[in-house]
N, C-alpha and C positions, 0 to 999 in steps of 0.2 A: 376870290371866292370860288370861281369856276374850277380853279386848279385844285382846291381842297376837295371838291365833290368828286373830281376824277380820281384823286388818291384813294378816297373811301371806297369808291366802286371797284377800283383795282384790287384793294385788299379783300373785299367781299368775294370777288371772283376767285382770288387765289385760295381763300379758305374753303370755298365751295368745291373747287377742283380737288383740293387735298382730301376733303371728306368723301368725294366720289371715289377717289382712288382707294381709300381705306375700305369703303363698302364693297367695292369690286373685288378687293383682295381678301375679304372675310370668308373663311372656310369653316362651316359648322362642324365638320368632321374633326377639326383640329382644336375645337373649343371644348375644354374640360368643364362640364357642368356638374355641380354637386346635387345629388338627388337622394330621396328616401327610397329604400328598397324593402322587399318582402321575400323571405325564403319560403319556397313552396314545400310544405310538409303536410303529411297526411295526419293532421291532428283531429281529434274527435270533437264534435260539437257538443257543448254542455248545456243542459237545461236543469235548473234547480227549482224544485217546488216543495212547499211545506204544507203539511196537513195536520190537523189535531189527531192525537192518538190517545188510547186508553191502556193503562197498565193492567195486565193480568198475571197471575202466577204461571210460571212455566209448566208446572204440573199440579193438578188439583184432583182430588178424589173424595167423593162422599163415601165414607166407610159404612158398612152395614153387616148385620148377621145374616146367615142363610137359614137360621132357625128362629122360631118364635120363642118367647119366654120373658121372664121378669129379670130386670137388671138388678144385680147385687153389688156390682163395682162399676164406678164411672170415675176414672182417674184424671180426667182432663177438663180444663175450662178454656174458653176462647182466649187466644193469645199465647197459650203454652207452646213451648218447643218440645217436640217428641223425637226420639231417635227411632230409626227403622227397627221394627220388631218389638218395640215397647208396648206394654198393655194399655189399651184405651178403655175397654169396658169388658164386663163379664156377666153372663147370664147365670141364673140359678141352675146348677148342674146336678142336683141331687138325683133327679129321675134318670139322667143319662148315666151317672155312675152306677146306679142300681141296675139298670138294663145291661151295662157292660159286665158287671159282676155275675149276673145271672147267666149270660152267654158264656163267660169264661168257665163257669162250672159245667155247663153243658158241653163245652169243647173238651174239657178234661175227660168226661165220661165217653164222649165220642172217640177220643184219642185211644183210650184203653180198649174200647170195643173194636176199633179198626186194627190195632196191633194184634189182638187175639185172632181176629178174622184172617189177618195176613198169615199168621203162623199155621192156622188150621187149613188154609187154602194151599199153602206150600206142602203140607203133609197129606193133601187130598182128603181132608176130613170134612170139608164143606165144598159146596158147588161154587163155580165162578160167579153166579148170580148173587149168592149170599155175600161173597167178598165185595162185589161191586156196590151192593146196598150199603155195607158198612163204610166203604170209602166215600160214597156219595154223601152220606150223613155227616161224615167228618168234614168234607170239603165245604158243605153248605154252612156249617157252624163256624168254620174258619172265616168265611166271607162275612157272616153276620157279625163276628167279633171285630173284623177290620172296620166295618161300617159303624159299629158302636163306638170304637175308639176314635174314629173321625168325628162323629157327632159330639163326643165329649170335648175334643179339641176345638170344635166349632163354637163352643160356648164362650170362648175367649176371642176377643177382637184385638188385633195388633196393628200398629202403624205400618202401612205398606212401604213407606220411605221416610227419611228424616225431613222434618218440616214443622210448620206451625199449624195449630188448630185455628182455622178461620171461623168456624161456626160449630156450635154444639146444638143439636136439634132436640135432645131429650134430657130428662132429669133422672137421677138415680132412683131405683126401685120402681120405675115405670115399666109397664108391660109393653113390649115392642113386637112388631110383626116381622116376619122374614123379609128382608130386602128394604126395610124402612131405614132411612139415613140416621146414623148415630152422631157422627162428627165429620166435619170436612177438614181434610189435611191438605195443605198446599206447600209446595217447595218454591221459595222465592230466591234461591241462589241463581236460578235462571228465570228471567222474566219474559213475558210475551207482550208485545205491543200490537194492538189491533188498530188498523187505520182503514178508513173508508175512502177508497180510491175512485175518482170519476171514471165513467165508462170510456171517456175519450182517451185517457191514458192507457186503459186496458186494450182498446181497439188499435191504438197506434203502436203497440209493442210488436217487435219483430226480431229476427235473428241479428239485425244490425244494431240493436239497441242494448246497451249495458246499463244495469242499474246498481247504484249503491245507496244504501239507506242508513240514516243516522237518527238516533234518538237525542234530542236536544233538551236539556233541563235548564231552567232558569238559574238554578243554584247547582253547582258553583259556576258563575260567570258564563252562562250559556254554553257550558262544555258539552261536546257531542260525543256519542258512543256509537260505533258501527254496529249495525244489526244484520242478521242473516234471515233471508226469506224462508218462512216455514210453509205457508200454504196460501193459495188464492181462492177465495170463494167464487162460485160460479153462478150464484143467484143474486141479482141486483135488488137493492132496496126499492120498493115500488114508488116511494115518494121522492127520494134523493137521487135515484139512478146511480148509486155508488155500489162498489163491490167490497166486501170485507177482505182485507189482506192482513195476514198475521206474520210478524217478524219475531225473532227470538234473539236474546242477548244475555250475557252474564249480568247479574245485578251489580251495579257500581259499588265499590268498597267505601268511597268517601262520602256518599250520601245515602240516606234511608229512602228506599223506594218500595212502596206497598201497592198491592192490587187496588184498583179503583182510582189511582192518581192519574192526572192528565200529563201528557208530554207532547212536544212538537216533533213530528216525524219529518225529517228532511230527506226528500228523494232526489238524488242526483242522476239524471238521465244523460248518458253520453252515446252519441250516434257515430259509428265508424262507417266510412265510405268505402266503396269498392275500389280496387286498384285503379289508379289513374284519375281518381276524382279528388278534387281539392277545394278548399274554401280560400278565397283570396279577397283582399280589400276591394270594396266597390270603386275606390279611387284609382285602382290599377287598370281598369278596363276602359276602352273607348271604342267607338264605332265609326265606320265610314259612311259615305252616301248610300251605299247598297244595303246598309243595315248589318253588315258583318261585324263581329266583335273581335277586338285585338288587345294584346298586351305588348309591352316592351320588355324583351328578355335580354339580360346581360350575359355576355360571353366571357371567356377567361381573360380577354384583353380589356375588359371593362368598357366595351362598346355595346350600344343597344341595337336590337333588331326587332322589327315589327313581326308579330306572329299571331295568326288567327287562332282563336280558341272557341270551343263549344261550351255554352253555359246553360244553366237551368235554374233560373229564379234568383231572387234576392231575399236575404234574411239577416236582420241585425247588422246592416251595413257591410255584409259580406256577399260575395257572388260564388255560387257553386259551379266549378269548372268540371265538365264531364270529359273533356279531351283537349289535347294541344299542349299540355304541360307535363313535366316529369318531376318526380321527387328530387328535391335538392336544388332545383333551378332557382335563380334569383331574378326577380322582376322589379321594375320601377313601380312604386306605390303612391307617388305624389308628384305633381308638376309635370304630368305626362304631356300636356299640351305644348310644352316647350321642347320636346324631343323630336329628333329626326333620325332617319335611318343612318347608322354608322357613327352616330355621335359618341364621342368618348366622354365618359362620366366618372365621377368618383362618389363614394358613399358619403352622404351627409353625416351619417352615424351608422351604428349597427342596424341590420335588418330589424324592422319594428317588432317582429314577433320573436326575436332572439335577444332582446335587451335584458 
């Protein structure tokens, strides 16, 4: 029995001695550890926000006469499509025609009188004053004729551009005043999307921020269309503290979009950093007892080296690095507590941001 105990103790001592020898001979620098890595790149930080928007016509005009009178022609009704230059309405032009004919007769007389005066002045039969008087009378009547012709033309109202009649404000044979709206013409080949943007987004805008805006329609299948910024209002709504922002876009061909419809406006905000600033995973950084922040950087031989970095805040599980890293460098992004200086590693897989 005593002999068996001695044998067991001897075996245990032998095993322990062998284990100590292996531990003493273990070199972390020669141990290849698989790790996850991250490629340092100057990617932009994205922020997506969605706001309700309202569709408006890209171009809309309330047409009106510059003269007063009675309507004798009203060629349009709401919903009609009109080509640029087509007749919308016409005023009774009888008095304007009569006035033009009267002035034309006076112009003919003044023309003959001026021609006679010119011949007489050349032959020194009349004074320069008499010649100037005849010429002045002719010039005045010519101007009156041009005004009368314009007034006659202004009795007809034409479409300023091709589009649809959104609203008709009057009926035919009605007496209208100068400047009173007759019909509203709108062009919906290009549409306007009006979105009320919170003041916080307006305040945070800077040269480092890029915006892309999309109109998202439920039909077909939440398809989105890129929009172009048209203008930003500078007066906030006193209740909502939002600012009206207008975007423009071509009207989609595959769906019918009309003014007054609602649409979701998706605003994609991307922020670019200054040179030497990067976002890296929170799991890639660690600190020492002094509070300094470090990362493990891989060299060309796939060994890791501890490097101090300057950071500024945490957002969405990412750390903003202000200094200490260069574009294209590769860092350990997980399992950093198992790494030591000079340890040889291998990639567990592609850098997580390059998959």
